[in-house]
C-alpha positions as MATLAB code, in Angstrom:
seq = 'XXXXXXXXXXXXXXXXXXXXXXXXXXXXXXXXXXXXXXXXXXXXXXXXXXXXXXXXXXXXXXXXXXXXXXXXXXXXXXXXXXXXXXXXXXXXXXXXXXXXXXXXXXXXXXXXXXXXXXXXXXXXXXXXXXXXXXXXXXXXXXXXXXXXXXXXXXXXXXXXXXXXXXXXXXXXXXXXXXXXXXXXXXXXXXXXXXXXXXXXXXXXXXXXXXXXXXXXXXXXXXXXXXXXXXXXXXXXXXXXXXXXXXXXXXXXXXXXXXXXXXXXXXXXXXXXXXXXXXXXXXXXXXXXXXXXXXXXXXXXXXXXXXXXXXXXXXXXXXXXXXXXXXXXXXXXXXXXXXXXXXXXXXXXXXXXXXXXXXXXXXXXXX';
ca = [
       0.000    0.000    0.000;
       1.282    3.470   -0.847;
       1.431    5.817    2.140;
      -1.333    8.231    2.978;
      -0.054   11.766    2.364;
      -0.438   14.290    5.168;
       0.108   17.935    4.261;
       1.156   20.066    7.202;
       3.229   19.151   10.260;
       1.522   21.325   12.817;
      -0.216   19.615   15.731;
      -3.145   18.423   13.585;
      -1.037   16.854   10.845;
       1.331   15.318   13.379;
      -1.592   13.859   15.327;
      -3.129   12.421   12.149;
       0.199   10.803   11.241;
       0.498    9.355   14.724;
      -3.055    7.994   14.857;
      -2.757    6.447   11.384;
       0.648    4.887   12.051;
      -0.647    3.318   15.234;
      -3.472    1.802   13.157;
      -0.900    0.233   10.838;
      -1.421    2.692    7.981;
       1.812    3.942    6.338;
       2.114    7.730    6.022;
       4.238   10.462    4.531;
       4.010   13.867    6.196;
       5.326   16.978    4.467;
       5.574   20.591    5.579;
       6.585   23.707    3.674;
       8.559   25.136    6.613;
      12.165   24.055    6.925;
      12.014   23.885   10.724;
       9.338   23.582   13.407;
       7.793   26.833   14.577;
       9.323   28.302   17.718;
       6.350   30.529   18.521;
       3.088   29.286   19.968;
      -0.370   30.433   18.979;
      -2.178   27.702   20.934;
      -1.608   27.270   24.670;
      -4.535   25.371   26.146;
      -4.711   21.592   25.909;
      -8.109   20.360   26.929;
      -9.166   17.128   28.636;
     -10.631   15.727   25.406;
      -7.299   16.055   23.560;
      -5.412   14.431   26.436;
      -7.885   11.545   26.412;
      -7.494   10.996   22.650;
      -3.698   10.950   22.955;
      -3.554    8.898   26.144;
      -2.530    5.630   24.448;
       0.272    7.231   22.437;
       2.555    8.322   25.280;
       2.072   11.970   24.293;
      -0.391   12.697   27.101;
       2.043   11.517   29.755;
       4.795   13.654   28.219;
       2.532   16.711   28.102;
       1.321   16.306   31.678;
       4.897   15.952   32.924;
       5.686   19.399   31.514;
       2.423   21.332   31.321;
       1.026   23.770   33.835;
      -2.516   23.223   35.120;
      -4.969   26.086   34.756;
      -7.371   25.827   37.664;
      -9.731   28.783   37.301;
     -10.902   31.763   35.276;
     -11.003   35.046   37.186;
     -13.517   37.500   35.685;
     -13.337   41.265   36.227;
     -15.151   44.388   35.116;
     -13.025   47.528   34.841;
     -10.561   45.870   37.228;
     -13.156   44.930   39.840;
     -13.701   41.217   40.571;
     -16.909   39.721   39.215;
     -16.588   35.962   39.648;
     -14.112   33.119   39.770;
     -14.961   29.968   37.829;
     -13.179   26.751   38.779;
     -11.975   24.666   35.835;
     -12.719   21.342   37.485;
     -12.610   18.823   34.659;
     -13.056   15.866   37.012;
     -16.435   17.244   38.114;
     -17.507   17.056   34.471;
     -16.453   13.417   34.206;
     -13.090   13.984   32.498;
     -10.016   11.904   33.309;
      -7.548   14.714   32.619;
      -7.294   18.398   33.579;
      -7.136   21.518   31.461;
      -3.462   22.419   31.090;
      -1.258   25.089   29.543;
       1.670   24.194   27.295;
       3.096   26.223   24.395;
       2.098   24.759   21.038;
       5.736   24.335   20.031;
       6.218   21.923   22.927;
       3.049   19.975   22.069;
       4.356   19.625   18.521;
       7.717   18.448   19.838;
       6.061   15.665   21.864;
       3.977   14.568   18.873;
       7.075   14.583   16.656;
       9.017   12.474   19.160;
       6.208    9.917   19.339;
       6.130    9.712   15.539;
       9.907    9.381   15.333;
       9.778    6.465   17.746;
       7.501    4.733   15.231;
       9.915    5.419   12.371;
       8.079    8.350   10.763;
      10.066   11.449    9.812;
       8.597   14.804    8.842;
       9.751   15.876    5.369;
      10.435   19.577    5.893;
      10.910   22.214    3.237;
       8.436   20.293    1.044;
       5.626   22.499   -0.275;
       2.633   21.324   -2.301;
       2.021   23.242   -5.533;
      -1.159   21.489   -6.679;
      -3.439   18.532   -5.990;
      -5.527   16.289   -8.224;
      -7.431   13.041   -7.851;
      -9.341   10.418   -9.769;
     -11.328    7.354   -8.789;
      -8.238    5.358   -7.794;
      -5.766    7.795   -6.208;
      -4.848   11.349   -5.315;
      -1.649   13.051   -6.389;
       0.275   16.042   -5.113;
       2.724   17.960   -7.275;
       5.453   19.352   -5.040;
       7.194   22.640   -5.753;
      10.418   20.722   -6.391;
       8.664   18.763   -9.162;
       8.119   15.447   -7.390;
       4.686   13.917   -7.874;
       3.450   12.012   -4.835;
       0.677    9.504   -5.477;
      -1.351    8.481   -2.452;
      -4.529    6.517   -1.797;
      -5.771    9.337    0.485;
      -4.605   12.871    1.336;
      -5.242   14.609    4.647;
      -4.679   18.355    4.382;
      -3.850   20.116    7.626;
      -2.209   22.965    5.763;
      -3.725   25.943    7.523;
      -6.263   28.655    6.892;
      -4.943   29.347    3.380;
      -5.063   25.645    2.516;
      -3.762   24.706   -0.943;
      -5.933   21.597   -0.785;
      -9.132   23.476    0.001;
      -8.497   25.896   -2.859;
      -7.661   23.031   -5.235;
     -10.965   21.363   -4.392;
     -12.915   24.604   -4.791;
     -14.467   24.189   -1.338;
     -16.226   27.266    0.056;
     -14.885   28.677    3.328;
     -17.915   30.602    4.495;
     -18.146   32.879    7.494;
     -17.043   36.380    8.377;
     -14.021   38.353    9.487;
     -13.648   41.366   11.757;
     -11.563   44.330   10.598;
      -9.706   45.319   13.742;
      -6.296   43.787   14.524;
      -6.003   41.802   17.751;
      -2.724   42.010   19.628;
      -0.763   39.126   21.137;
       2.119   39.405   23.570;
       4.210   37.028   25.680;
       5.605   39.012   28.588;
       7.039   38.493   32.062;
       4.644   39.694   34.759;
       4.575   39.836   38.521;
       1.055   40.043   39.849;
      -1.342   37.692   38.055;
      -1.906   34.218   39.522;
       0.220   31.530   37.845;
      -2.581   28.968   37.567;
      -5.563   31.109   36.523;
      -6.804   32.826   33.417;
      -7.623   36.518   33.904;
     -10.346   38.281   31.912;
     -11.119   41.960   32.414;
     -14.127   43.410   30.596;
     -12.922   46.946   29.945;
     -14.933   49.835   28.419;
     -13.265   49.482   25.029;
     -13.045   45.681   24.873;
     -11.803   42.667   26.777;
      -8.317   42.060   28.143;
      -7.258   38.421   28.512;
      -4.187   37.157   30.358;
      -3.220   33.480   30.427;
      -0.351   31.765   32.221;
       2.319   30.647   29.771;
       5.469   29.430   31.491;
       7.017   30.487   34.781;
       6.684   34.270   35.050;
       5.676   34.564   31.379;
       2.060   35.270   30.461;
       0.148   35.487   27.171;
      -1.874   38.677   26.722;
      -4.356   39.427   23.977;
      -6.909   42.091   23.179;
      -7.680   44.650   20.477;
      -7.661   48.424   20.254;
      -5.394   50.068   22.829;
      -1.818   48.753   23.252;
      -1.778   45.694   25.491;
       0.517   47.095   28.158;
      -1.878   49.997   28.697;
      -4.488   47.437   29.761;
      -2.355   45.708   32.396;
      -3.570   46.341   35.978;
      -1.595   49.063   37.725;
      -0.400   46.775   40.523;
       1.207   44.257   38.140;
       4.895   44.673   37.351;
       5.846   44.284   33.689;
       9.148   42.648   32.762;
      10.680   41.495   29.485;
       8.539   41.229   26.352;
       9.467   37.950   24.638;
       7.214   38.035   21.573;
       4.377   40.058   20.124;
       2.218   39.803   17.057;
      -1.095   40.821   15.547;
      -3.860   38.848   13.871;
      -7.358   39.424   12.561;
     -10.219   37.291   13.785;
     -12.351   35.291   11.373;
     -14.932   32.610   12.002;
     -15.224   30.251    9.030;
     -16.103   26.637    8.275;
     -15.417   24.697    5.078;
     -18.584   23.598    3.317;
     -17.127   20.091    2.979;
     -14.460   18.311    5.021;
     -13.881   15.555    2.474;
     -14.126   15.352   -1.289;
     -13.267   12.072   -2.941;
      -9.930   10.932   -1.539;
      -8.925   14.283   -0.035;
      -9.945   15.433    3.451;
      -9.411   18.645    5.426;
      -8.643   19.086    9.119;
      -7.705   21.797   11.576;
      -7.415   25.376   10.293;
      -7.840   24.152    6.716;
     -11.373   23.145    7.722;
     -12.358   25.724   10.338;
     -10.983   28.863   11.969;
     -12.153   30.961   14.880;
     -10.821   33.306   17.521;
      -8.499   31.938   20.236;
     -11.132   32.710   22.872;
     -12.165   29.303   24.170;
      -8.879   27.517   23.289;
     -10.584   25.130   20.887;
      -8.664   25.548   17.606;
      -5.743   23.141   17.999;
      -7.792   20.807   20.167;
     -10.639   20.618   17.671;
      -8.148   19.877   14.910;
      -6.589   17.002   16.854;
     -10.091   15.628   17.295;
     -10.537   15.893   13.505;
      -7.315   13.919   13.083;
      -8.499   11.175   15.446;
     -11.787   10.665   13.595;
     -10.102   10.927   10.197;
      -7.592    8.209   11.111;
     -10.393    5.803   11.989;
     -12.350    6.587    8.814;
      -9.265    6.426    6.587;
      -8.081    3.096    7.979;
     -11.517    1.587    7.374;
     -11.641    3.075    3.859;
      -8.305    1.489    2.996;
      -9.643   -1.811    4.324;
     -12.481   -1.713    1.816;
     -15.243    0.326    3.498;
     -15.784    2.661    0.565;
     -18.094    5.156    2.272;
     -15.877    5.925    5.227;
     -14.237    9.096    3.880;
     -17.700   10.534    3.373;
     -18.396    9.495    6.969;
     -15.562   11.781    8.075;
     -17.400   14.783    6.652;
     -20.730   13.598    8.078;
     -19.277   13.067   11.557;
     -17.094   16.154   11.850;
     -18.810   18.952    9.960;
     -21.714   19.460   12.408;
     -19.341   19.315   15.384;
     -16.828   21.756   13.915;
     -19.542   24.142   12.724;
     -21.143   24.207   16.186;
     -17.821   25.037   17.831;
     -17.205   27.879   15.364;
     -20.669   29.293   16.154;
     -20.197   28.990   19.919;
     -16.759   30.575   19.903;
     -18.015   33.424   17.718;
     -20.784   34.116   20.227;
     -18.343   34.074   23.137;
     -15.867   36.317   21.312;
     -18.626   38.756   20.383;
     -19.471   39.107   24.075;
     -15.834   39.978   24.836;
     -15.495   42.242   21.778;
     -18.696   44.270   21.939;
     -18.478   47.788   23.324;
     -20.958   50.495   24.213;
     -23.217   51.129   27.231;
     -25.489   48.103   26.775;
     -22.558   45.730   26.157;
     -20.781   47.122   29.213;
     -23.887   46.614   31.348;
     -24.151   42.995   30.131;
     -20.501   42.329   30.990;
     -21.000   43.744   34.495;
     -24.232   41.927   35.314;
     -24.311   38.611   33.443;
     -21.097   36.858   34.603;
     -21.944   37.021   38.349;
     -25.440   35.692   37.639;
     -24.107   32.894   35.416;
     -21.510   31.954   38.041;
     -24.343   31.155   40.477;
     -26.112   28.876   37.989;
     -24.248   25.544   37.785;
     -26.058   24.349   34.647;
     -24.971   27.507   32.787;
     -21.371   27.318   33.979;
     -21.110   23.587   33.297;
     -22.383   24.063   29.764;
     -19.817   26.796   29.125;
     -17.040   24.708   30.679;
     -17.913   21.725   28.508;
     -17.516   23.935   25.432;
     -14.147   25.241   26.619;
     -12.845   21.822   27.601;
     -14.002   20.005   24.482;
     -16.543   17.949   26.418;
     -19.642   19.342   24.721;
     -20.140   16.336   22.420;
     -19.066   12.702   22.152;
     -16.317   11.748   19.712;
     -18.144    9.571   17.221;
     -16.280    7.266   14.864;
     -19.424    5.946   13.189;
];
């Protein structure tokens, strides 16, 4: 059997390669970048992801290094509103919510793959894709043509595969730039997320590593939003991005499937992006292995199983981000009054926590 081709060696592509290899399916995984990324967009690893990876050795490696995040502390103009415990065990999960830079998660996935004899082919970019009834083929920028029985494209929001298939990526984007910063701080708790609903938007601070924290917001410069009693140290990294919420109209077409940012994008509020993509990879691996064993409808099953789940997450995260983003007197009143009320209603909080922790739906393989 020729190997399944995986495009993209971020966490989603790496997870797909790992899940497939463990099912006995040979893979090739290529990535246009010559080296792994050293920066980290994703930080949160949710209980669902840790459960899916538990048999691979990656979960144990992550938990040995990661930092638990135990609560979200909500504020309004600097005044405390509510503290929400992130108690995954109370929701029936076997693992906690933890913080680990994406680059380290990728390193653990890469090490697990290497132990199984799979090497990432770096500096290998895909120029075009085609398929017929019997195979898919990728033309690389260096001229090599790779034939594969199935292709899994985890090649990001500007996916070559999605464009080649002509798949619509519907949704919307917001015009304002959002700011990201990794900075040393003295003041915020090391095991809590901090959200401050300010008059001109929300300010979010997450523990990163040691004294380093991840800040993000929009509008005013981030350091102007830091509480006055926190002490700011070295700035390690900063960037900007624009928020879009989009979902591919199809997640599989013939022998080519999409996962991760190639299939869906949303704001980082809720920490679902990387985690949702790893869940895509887990379901894809099961469907692909069955397809290669003669179950001809299983790649279509991947779309049927994942599209409603992914679309619901994009909708929920958009709603949550809109609450943080909205400004004006009515929005400010809602931010001051609703969180304390919600914090006293366990069924509301538990529903929100299930969304954030990836526990809002079962992982269905059929």
